[in-house]
N, C-alpha and C positions, 0 to 999 in steps of 0.2 A: 307419907311414904314416898312423895315425889321426890324426896331427894336422896331417899334410899334406892330408889328405882336402880342408879346409873352403877353402882357398887354390886346391885343384886346380879344385875347384867351380866358385870366382870364375874361372877365369882360362877353362875351358871355356864357361862362359856368357858371357861378353865375345866370345871367339873363334866362338861361334854366331852371334849378334846381331848384328856389325857386318860381318863379310861378307854376309850375306843383306841386310840394308838398300845394302853399294854394290850389291851384284847386281839389286836392284828397282832403284835410281835409274839404273843400268848399261842394263836396258832400257829403261826411262821414255824416258831422254835419247836412245838408240841408236834407236828407232823412229819412224821418220817417219808410222807409221800410227796412226790412232786405236783400232783394233781390233787386237787380237797374232795374231787368225786372220789377217788381210788380212796382217802382216807373216810370218808364217810359208807362207801361200801363197807368197809371195814369193819367202822363202829356200828353199823346195821347186823352184822354177824357177831358182832362182841355184844351185841343187845341181848344176844340168848343163851350167855355163858352161864355154866354151870345145868344146861338143861341136856335132855334126851329126848329125841324123838323117834316116832315109827314113820318108815314109809312104804311106797309101793313101787313097782314097775307100769309107768306108762307108756313105755313104748321098747320096743327091742327087735331088731332090724336080723332078716336071717344070717348076718355075718357072726352071732354070739351067740351064747347059751342063754335062754330066758332066764333071768331071776325073779320071774311071777310066784314062783311056790317058794320065794326063801324071804326071812325074817332080815329086812332089814330096817337098820338101826342106826340113828346117829348119834355122836354125845361131843355138845360142844363145850373143849375142854380149856385151852388155853388163849387165853383173851387181854390182850396188850395192844398197847397204839402203835404197831408195827407186825402185829402175828395175831393168827388165829389158826387152831388146830381142831379140826371136826376127822375123830376116829369116826370110822364107818365100818358097821358089822354087816355083813350075808352069814346068816344063821351062827355059824358057832367059829367063821373066820373071822378074828380078829386082827388081821396084817393091814389095814388101809389105814390112810389117815390122810384128810386132806389139808395140804397149809398153804393158806395163805400170807405171803409175808413180802416186807418191802426190800427190796434189791435195790441197792443204786438209787433209790427216788421212786424205782417204778413196783407195781402192784406185782407179784409171780405168784402165779395158782402152781404146787405141785405134788405130786399124786406118791407119798411114802409108802411101799412094801416092805413088812419086816417079817424074817422067819420064826417061829416060836420062839426060836432062843435070843430076838432081839437085831439080828444081823440083817443089814440091808440083803432085801433078795437081788436078783441081776435086774438092770434096767429100774432101780425104784428111782423117785425124785423125777421122773418126767411130768412135764407139764408145758407152758408157755407164761409170758407177759401178758397183761393187760394190756389192749387198744384202746383207742380213740374213741368204742363206739358208746363205753357204758356209760350208767347211770349210779344213783346213788342202792337201787335196787339189782342191778344186772351189771353185770361184766362178760367181757368173751375174751378167750385167751387164747389165740393160735399158738401153735406148737411150736417149740423152739428148737433149735439144732440139736442138742443132746435128744430129744425126744425121736428126731428122724431119723440119728442112729440107731437108736437101742427098741424102736418099733417098728416091723416090718410095716409100710404104708404110716406111719404115724406123721411123718410131715404134715400130710392135709387134714390134721386131727383141728379140731374147734372146740373148745369147752365152753359152755355156756352156762354160767352159774347165775340163779335169781331168786330174789326174793320179792314178795307180793310185797305192794306197798302198804299194805296193813299189818306187814307180818304175822300173815296167816299160812304161809307156804314156803319151800325152800325147794328148787329144782335145781341137779345137777342134770345137764344134757352133754351129750357127744356127736358132733357131727364130721364126718370124715369126706374131704374135696365136696363140697356144698349139698351131702345127703345124712340126714340123721340115721343117727347109728344105734343111740339109749336116751331115755329119758326118765330119773327117777324124781320122785315128788316126794317131801316129808311134811306132814302137817304139826305147824307149830303149835296148832291154836288148843294140841292135848300132849302136853310133856308127861312123861313118864318116869317112873321109878325103875330102876333096872341094877 
């Protein structure tokens, strides 16, 4: 055994470095995001793919109409390494989709609003790019310049989208100028069929 030990060490050393290099290269080439944290967040969202969940309003300020009496439903439909789309329904209003996409290596959150005929509503696609405060489970999206142009006072918006670390809940929150405006939460432990 002693005379084979040097050969065994050479083989093990070679095996130990090549797969690691290949794995690192594949991570770098596979990710569409400059930040591994942004990729991890999108991967966590994508793990919900094909499922539908019910939610509820947790908080609504006096600045907007309450959604407390509405049926809130999210469907995780498009799940790719560089994007996740989540149509969000309020009762029979199916006009909204939350879009998490890679743009120029950054994570962008957009709100798509469509008319019943599929054409975009005025001001559709508002949102912002994730800043550097996030983790694999929560991301902060300050409003971009476009949002400030299409939503009155919208330049002060920050959307906070979070997943519980055990993936038991999904939360969508809107703050404006440091004040909480809206929060809705979805129970991910009980997918529903719709």
